[in-house]
N, C-alpha and C positions, 0 to 999 in steps of 0.2 A: 504494500500500500504506500509506504513512504517513498519507495523508488519511483512509482508512478507520479507522485506529487512533485518530486524533485525534477523529473523529466519535464513535466508541464511547466514548472517554475522557470526552468532553463529556457524553454521555448518562449517564455514571456520576457526573457532578458534578465531575470533575477539570478545573481551569482549565488549558487547554493550547492552544497555538497552533502554527502550521506556517509555516515559511519555506522556500520552494522557489525557490532562485535560478534565473533564466532563463538567465543566463550566469555564468561564473566568472571571466571576464576582462573588465573589472576585477572583482576580488572585492568583494562588497558589505560592506566593513568598516564603513562608516557606518551601514548599516541594522542590522547586528548590534550595533554599539556602542549605538545607540539602544534596541534591544530589551533589552540587558543592564541598562538602567536600570529596567525593569519586571519582567523575568523572575526567577524564583527559581532556575532551572537551564536548561541547554541539553542536548538529546539530539541527537547527530549520528548519523544513520543512513546507512550507505553500503554499497555492494556491493563493498567492498575492505577493506583493513586500516587505513583512516583517512587517506587522502590529504588530505581537506579538514579533518580534525580540528585540525591545527596552526593553520590559518588562522582557524578559529573561536575557538580558544583565544587567539590574538593579538588578535582583535577584542574579545573579552570582557575581556581584561586582568586576569584573576584576580578579577573582581568577583563572579561567581557560578560555581558548579560547572558543569563541562562533562562530560557522560557520553557514552559511545560504544557503538554497536551496529553491528557489521559482519558481513557474510556474504561469503564468498569462493567461488571456483570457479564463478562464474556463477549461484549460488543466490540467488534473490530472497527477501528476508525477507517472511514472511506478516504480515498485519495483527495477528493475535493475538500474535505474537512482539514486535512493536513496542509493542502495548498492554501486554504484560507488563512491558516496560521502563519505560513511562510510569507504570504502577502502582507499580513498584518505586521509582522516583525520587520519586513523590509521597508515598510512605509512609515514606521514610527520610530521615535527616539526612545530607546529603552533605558531603563534605570538599573544600574548594577545592584542597588540595595533593595530592590523589590523582591519579595518572597515569591518565587515562581509558582509554588503550589497554591498559595493564597490568591494570587492573581488569576490562576486558572479556575479556581473555585468561584471567584467573583464573576468571571465571564460565563461560567457554566450555569450559574444560578440567576443571572441577570434576566 
């Protein structure tokens, strides 16, 4: 789903990449650390309430904003939902100090 959203975003001219870890143990802290040098933001997409989000935030070390999009209850996020998040992020000025989980919850319940 995320790859489809990334491909669509690229067709729209949005510079976006995708990191899909093959394993989470050990967590790819070094890869995310290196990407944080080039990225302007991260979007963590999960089918839960953000179990990997804290690890990504630790790896990024506050250098760039980290955003979150989660789906619960076994619901798979559709590519257009992820694309909407990518477009929102690319069009807005993000704040590093914002709690991504709380911002996601605010958007989900608005």
